[in-house]
N, C-alpha and C positions, 0 to 999 in steps of 0.2 A: 381308314379301314376300322376305326374304333366305334363306328355306330352302332347301336342297339340293333339286334336281329341280323347283323352280319357276322358269319362264321369264318374267321381266317384259318388256313392250315398251310401244309407245304407236301411236296412229294420229291423225294430224292432222285435226281436225273443221273447222277453218276458221280465218280471219283476217279482220279488217276494222278499219278507223279508226273510232273512235266520238267523238262529240262531245256526245251528248246525256246525258240523265239516267242513273244507274245506277251502276256500282262506278267507270267512268271518273270519276265526279265525287268519288270519294274521294281522288283524286289531285288535285283542284281545277283539271284542266287537261284540255283535249281530249286523246284518247288513242288507243292502239292496242290491240287484244285478240287474243289468239292462244288458240286453242281445241285441247286435246289430248282424247283418251279414253285413259286407261291400261288396259293389258291384263294379264291373267295367264293363262298357258297358253292363249291365243287368245280368252279371255272377257274382258269389258269390266267393269271393276271400280270405276272413278272417272272422273268428267268433270271437266276442269281447265280454267279461263280465267284467263289471265294479263293484266292491264291495266297498260299502260305509258304514261308521259306522252309525247305526241307530240313534244314539244321534245326529249325524251332520246332517242327512238327514230329520229328523222330521220336519214336516211343510212345507217343500219345495218342489219344482217340482221333486227333484230327488227321492222321495218316492212315485212318481206317475208313472203311466204306459206311460204317452204319452211321445213323442220325445220332446226334450228341445232345444228351440231356443238358439243359441249360446253354446249349450252343458252344461254338468254338471260343467264343471270348471269356467263358467260364474256365475253360481248360487252361487258356492263356494267364488268366489271373489266379487260378487255383494256388494258394501259398503252399499246400501240401503237394503240388504236382511238379512236374519236371521243368516247366517255362518260368512260373512265378514272376511275370511282369505285369506291370500295372499299364493299363490302356489309359492314355491321357487325352488324346485329340485324334480327329480325322479331317481330311480336306476332301471336298467334294467337286467334283467337276461334272455339269449336267449339260447335256446338249439333246438336241430334238432332231428326228430324222425319219424317213420312211423305213418300215421294216423290211429286213429281207424275206423271201418267200418261207423259209423255214420258221423265222420267228412268228410270222403271221400266222401260219398253220398251228405251231405250237401254242400260241397265245389265242386261237380261234378268233381272230380278228377280221372284221368286216373290211372290204377294200377302201382306201383312203385314209385310214387311222394312222396317224404317225406313233412313234414310240419315243420314249425318254431313255437316254442312255446316261446311268448314273455311275461314274468311276469315282470310288472311294478309297483314299490310301489311309489306313490306321495305324497310327504310332504310339509307341510305349512313351512312358515319361522321360527317357533320354533321347527321344528324338528317333528311334530307330523304327522302321517300317515292320509291323507285324503280319500285316494282311492288306491285300489289294482286292477290292470287290468290284465286279463288273456286273452290272444290272440292266437289264432290258426291260421297261415297264411299259405296257399299253396307256397311252396317253389320255384315253377316255375313260380310264379306270384309276387314274393316279392325279393327286395334286401334292403340292408341296407347301409347306410352312416352315421359315426359319427365323429363329430368335437370335439377334445379335446383341450381346451386351456391349455398349459402347464405353465402359470405364477404362 
């Protein structure tokens, strides 16, 4: 999405506290979910849900419904903030599948186009999960590049 002439953006889809089953359970705690739709040139290209442990988000901008300047990771790593954790690594699980009818409608996808599901767990430098991201990306509008240091 970094090509000249393309203008990325996002729109907030929602926010809610969650304590039930689902991705919040991956953090093994009640949590908060923040929902965004990523846009490119005014068209939706990905749905992005971020789950945070409630105990981590308490009293921070993460548990509020507004967009966060610098993003949630800036809140997590802010040395003057309440959390003060260093984000050290993430683990991605990527799979492909056909979209649900709601995903196809929201992403304005033509019939027959699959999606990628990217599940990312973000860890601090002590190995504690601080976020689980669940993203659905239109396969015809995404590519992936990974660099692996083999040292």
